[in-house]
C-alpha positions in Angstrom: 0.3 -0.4 0.2 1.0 3.7 -1.1 0.9 7.1 0.3 0.0 9.9 -1.9 3.5 10.7 -1.8 4.3 7.3 -3.1 6.2 6.0 0.2 4.4 2.3 1.0 2.7 2.3 3.8 2.8 -1.8 4.4 3.3 -4.9 2.9 1.9 -8.5 3.1 4.4 -11.4 2.3 2.8 -13.6 -0.3 5.3 -16.0 -1.8 9.1 -16.5 -1.6 11.5 -18.4 -3.7 11.2 -19.8 -7.6 7.4 -19.5 -8.8 6.1 -19.5 -12.7 3.8 -16.6 -12.5 3.5 -13.9 -15.3 2.4 -10.4 -15.0 -1.1 -11.9 -17.1 -1.7 -13.9 -13.5 -1.3 -11.3 -11.1 -4.1 -8.4 -10.6 -4.9 -5.7 -8.3 -8.0 -4.3 -7.2 -10.2 -2.5 -5.5 -13.9 -3.8 -3.4 -16.8 -2.3 -4.4 -16.4 0.2 -1.6 -12.7 1.5 -2.5 -12.1 0.4 0.8 -9.8 -2.6 0.6 -7.6 -3.5 -2.7 -6.8 -7.0 -2.8 -4.2 -9.0 -4.8 -5.3 -11.8 -6.6 -2.8 -14.2 -8.0 -4.4 -16.6 -10.7 -8.0 -15.4 -10.0 -7.8 -16.0 -7.0 -8.0 -13.3 -3.9 -4.5 -14.3 -2.3 -3.8 -11.0 0.1 -5.4 -7.6 1.1 -4.8 -4.1 2.6 -7.9 -2.3 4.6 -7.3 1.3 3.0 -9.5 2.7 6.4 -7.6 0.8 8.9 -4.6 -0.3 7.7 -5.2 -4.1 8.5 -3.9 -6.7 6.3 -5.6 -9.8 5.3 -4.2 -13.0 3.5 -0.8 -14.3 2.3 1.0 -15.6 4.8 0.0 -12.2 7.5 -0.2 -14.1 10.9 -1.0 -17.5 11.2 -3.2 -19.2 9.1 -2.2 -18.8 5.5 -5.4 -19.8 4.5 -7.4 -17.3 6.4 -10.9 -15.4 5.1 -10.1 -12.3 3.5 -12.6 -10.2 4.4 -14.4 -8.5 0.7 -17.3 -6.8 -1.0 
């Protein structure tokens, strides 16, 4: 997630190591309320930031890799 000045304010670790993936396999989208921004890998929501609260979900953040990610 970025501040308006371009500085990074947070990150979600998704994966380490070699991964056979291309730019076409990845999409970044906002939810309908423009509150959360999500990372979709192979069409699956993999991680998300809540822009209002700064909460991070998914990826390897926290203990449950397959945690449900809130999305609307």
